[in-house]
N, C-alpha and C positions, 0 to 999 in steps of 0.2 A: 505495499499499500504505500500511497504518498507519505503518510505521516511517518510508515516508516523508516523508509527510503533518507528524510530527512535529520531522523535520531541517529541513523546509520553514518550518514553524511557529516552530522556534528561532530561523532567520537572518533572519525577518520580526520578532521581537521584535530582537535582535541590532541589526538595522539603524533599526528603528527607536528606538532608544535612543541611537542614533549624533547629536549636536546639531551635529555639525560636518558641514558639507554638503564636504568638502575628504575626510572620514572615509568619509561617503556614497560620493564619489566614486570611491574607492581601492579600498573594497568593491566595489560593483559593477564593476569596471575587473577586477579579478581573476575575481569570477564570470562576465566574461564571455571572461574568457582574453585579455585583451589587445584584444580585438574592439570597439572602439568603437561602431561601429554597433550593437551591441544592447544599450548601455549606459540606453535612454531604453525597454526592455519590460521587461529586466529592475527595473528602478527601479517599474514597474507591477506587476511578480512580488512585491514586496520590502515596496508601498504600503502606508500606513492600510487597511482595510477599504473605505473609500467609493471606492477603486479596481479594487476586486473585478470577476471578469467574471461576466455570467450566460449561461445557457444562453439559446435562442431558444425554446422550448418553455417556460419559466420567465416570461420575457417576454409571450411572447405568453395565458399562462395569466392573469396580469396585468392585461394591459389588456383581455383580455375580461372579466373581471371587473368593469374600469371601466368598461365599456360601448363599448369597442373593436370596429368588426368590420370584415371586408377585408384582415384584419394580414397580411402576404408578405415574404418577405425580399429586396429588392430586388438585393441583392447575396449569396450565400455564399459567405462568408468567416469566419473567426475573429473580427473584427469585427462585429458589428449594425449592419446596415443594416436599420430594419426602417421600411414605408410602412401605416398604419390609418387609417383615421377614427370619429369619433363621429357617431354621429344615420345618416341616411336620406342617405348618398350612393351614387347612381348611373352618374351620368355620367363612366365610365372610361377613355370616349374621348379625354382629353385628358393620359391617363397617361402617362410612359414605360414602358416593360415593363422587368424584372428583364434585369440585363446577365449577359453571361457574359465568363471573363476572354480576356488580360488588362485587367482592372477599371484604370482612370483611374490609381491610384495604385502599379500595377505597373512603371508605364513612367519611372518617376526611380531614377537611380541614385545610390550612396549615394559 
């Protein structure tokens, strides 16, 4: 909702104006309700726009405009794992098939 977007924007501005790393960590720790395993992901939520996430369809369209083809998601996940080719690539016999869960990064425990 617009209200939620505005609240998130305010928190992003607040976080990015903090110059002290300890202050930033305290902010993230509080936002994570003390769960240190969530701090990295929360940093991505509040970090500068360079860390913004994109949707697959948006990236696929951008790649197509740049001349890429055979664009597929190799892992269906919130993180984007994409394979694409530029030019005339037809020898797909040597490529790995898209994976199904659990993925390699889901085997690790915190």
